[in-house]
N, C-alpha and C positions, 0 to 999 in steps of 0.2 A: 504493500500500500504506500509506504514512504517513498519507495523507488519511483513509483508511478507519479507521485506528487512532485518529486524533484524534476522529473522529465517534463511535467506539465508547465512548471514555472520557468524552465530554461528558455531563453529567447531564441528566436530563429537567427537574429542578427547578433553576432558575438560583439560585446563591447570592446573598445580599443585596448583597454588594459588586459582583457582576457585573450585577445588575439595575439598580443605580444607574448603573454605568458605561455600560450599554447605553442607558438612557433619555437620558443626557446626550451620548452619542456617536453610534453607528450609527443610532439612531432618528431623529436630526436629519439625518444625512448622507444617508439614503435617503428623505427627505420627498418628492422628486419621484416616486419609485417608489410610495410609499404613496398619493399623490394619483392616480396612474394606476390603481391597484387599486381605489380608492374610486369612480372614474369607471366602471370596468368593472362593479363590483357594482351601483351605483346605476342603471345603464342597463337592468338586467334584473330586479333583485330587487324584492320587495314583502313587506309583512307583517312576519314575524319572522325575524331573522337572528342566528345564533350565530357568534362568532369564537373559535376554539380557539387557545390559546397567545397571548393578546392582548397580552402584554408590558405596556408603558406605556399601552396603549389608543389608540395613534395611529390605526390603521385604523378602528375603530368610530366614533371621534369625527369623522373625515373623512367617513365614510359618513353619520353622523347629521346633519351640516351639509347634506348634499346631499339627504337623505331624511327630512324632518321628520315624515312620517306613518308611518315604519317604526319598529319596536322592535328595537334591537340589544343583544345581551347578549355581553359579553366575559368569557372565563374564562381562568384561568392557575393552574398548580399552585404558583407562587411567591407567597407572602404579600406579599413586598416589591413585586413587580410590580403586584399588585392595589392595594396602598396608593398607588403612584405613579399608576396609572390612575385611581383615584377622585379623587385630587387634581387631575389634569389635567381630569377630567370636571367637577369643581366650578368650575374656572377657565373652562371653555368655556360654562357656563350652559345646556347642552343638557339637556332633560328626557326624551329618548327613548333614552338609552344607560345601561346598567347594567353593573356589573362585580362578579364574585364569584370567590373562590378555589375551584378545583375541579380534580380529576384527570380528564383526558380518557380514561383507561383505564376509568373507571366514571362516566359522566355521570349526574347526578341529575335528569334530565329525563324526562318521559313519552315514550312512543313517538310518532313523527310530530309532534313539538312545533314544528319550525321549517320555514319555507318555503325557507330557504337556510342552508347552513353553510359557513363559510370558515375558513382557517387560513393564517398567514403566518410563514415562517421558523421553523417548528417541526418539520416532518416529519423532518429529519435528527437531531433530538433523541429521537425516539420509539424506545424500546427494544422495544416490541411494536406495530409499526405496523398489523398485521392486526387486533389487538384494538381499537385506536382507530378505525380505519376502519369496523370492524363497529359500533361505538358511533355513529359518524356516520350510518351507514345506518339504524340503529334510530331515531334521533332526527329524521331527515329525513322530511318529508312525501312521499308518493307524487307523482311528477311534479316533485319538487324537484331542485336541483343542489347539489353540494359542490365548492368550488374550493379546492384546496390549493396555495398558492404557496410555492416554496422557491428558493434560490439557483441560478443557472445559470452554470457555469464557462465556457460558450461565449459569454458576452456580448461584444459587440464594443467597441472603443474608443469608438465613437459612442454605444452604449448606456450605457456608463459615464459619458460626458460628460453625457448627457441626464438620466439617472435617479439621479444623485448630486449633492451640492452640498458645497462647502467642502473638497474634496480637491485639493491642488496637482497640476496636470497635468504631472508631471515623471517622467522615466524612473527606475525601472521601475514606476511606480504602476499602470499597467494590468495588468501581470502579477501584482502583489501583490493587486489587487482581485479578479482572476479566481481567484487561489489562495484568497482568503477566501471567495468565492462557492462554490468547490468544497468547502471544508471545511464551510461553512454552507449546503450544498445539494449538487448533483450535476452530473455531466457529461451530455452528450447520450446517450452510450452507457448510462449508468446509468439515466436516465429511460426509455430504450427497453427495457431489460432488467429491472434490479432493481425499479424502481417498478412497471412493468407486471406483473411476476410477483407482487408483493405484493398489488396490486389484484385479480389473478386469483383469489387465495385468499379473497376476500370476496364478498358477495352482489352487489356492483356488477359484478364479473366483468371489466370492462374500463374503460379511461380514455382520455382524449385529453390529450396533453402539448403545450402551446402556449406559446411564448416570449412573455413580457410584460415588456418592459424588461430589467432585469438578473436577472429571475427567470423561472422556468418555472411555468406554471399547470397543475396536474393536475386535469382536469375530470371529475367523476363525476356520473352521472345515475341517479336512482332511478325505475324504471318505475312507471307508475300501476297 
C-alpha cells in the first residue's frame, strides 16, 4: 500500500535537483543494466529508435556506440535532464543521437515515425499510462516493437550483484535495492495484472513481460 502511494505522488517531471542527483547516482550505479539493455536493443533494432523518458541519455548513447548506422532520439519532459543528456552527448562525440524536451503524453512526431520505441525506468512515473502507450502505438511503424523497461522487485541477489556497481554488499542492501526497484517499478504480480490490464486498454491489446537483469521488459508489438 505504501509503495503504491509513493509511486502515486512521484511527479512525471523530475525536479532539477532530482535530475542532477539521478544523473550522478543511480544512472552510474545501474550502468551494467543499461549496457544489457543496449545489447538487447542493438541485437534486433534498425533504422530509427525513440527513447521515452531518456533521463541523462545513458541508454541512447550506449545504443549509439553499438549502432552507428541507427538514428536514436531521446526525449524527456524534464528540461534539466535534457540539458544533462546533451552535455553527455557532446562528450561522447556521437553524431547519431539527438535529445529534445518533450511530453510523452503528446508526442510531436508523425504517425509511424520510428522502427522501435523504448523506455527505461519511466513507466511507474506515468500518470496516464494508457495515453502514453497509445502515443507509442501511433508513432511506431507497423511491424515494429516497443520495449518498456521498469524496475522488478523480484530481482535476485545475483541479479543485483551482476547489474549494479558500487553498492556495498552488506546486509540489508539486497532488501533495500528490491524495495527501491518496487517503488521505481513493480512486482511480478503487478506486471501480471496491473500492467497487462493497462496494455489491454490500448491498441496493442497484449504484452509479454520478460525479466532482464534487475528490470522487467514489457514487450509490445504493432501488427503490420
